[in-house]
C-alpha positions in Angstrom: -1.8 -12.6 7.8 -2.5 -9.1 6.6 -1.1 -8.6 3.1 -2.3 -5.0 2.3 -1.9 -1.4 3.4 -4.1 -1.8 6.4 -1.0 -2.6 8.6 0.1 1.1 8.2 -1.4 3.4 10.9 -1.1 6.4 8.9 -0.4 7.7 5.3 3.2 8.4 4.5 4.7 11.3 2.4 5.8 8.6 -0.2 3.8 6.0 -2.1 4.0 2.7 -0.1 3.1 0.4 -3.1 6.5 -1.3 -3.3 6.7 -1.8 0.3 3.3 -3.3 0.4 4.1 -5.6 -2.5 7.4 -6.6 -0.9 5.6 -7.6 2.4 3.0 -9.5 0.4 5.7 -11.5 -1.4 7.4 -12.2 1.9 4.2 -13.4 3.4 3.3 -15.7 0.5 6.8 -17.2 0.6 6.5 -17.8 4.3 2.9 -19.3 4.0 4.0 -21.7 1.1 6.8 -22.9 3.2 4.4 -23.6 6.1 2.0 -25.3 3.8 4.6 -27.6 2.5 5.7 -28.6 6.1 2.1 -29.4 6.9 1.7 -26.6 9.6 -1.2 -25.0 7.8 
């Protein structure tokens, strides 16, 4: 799982900090669910 700005291929004209934070939160929620199910 990539949870930082490296998934963006180029820099945008706006600051992507909130988008990166939102993607990290969603990834963590998914990972926690998978850990609870015993899949990870």
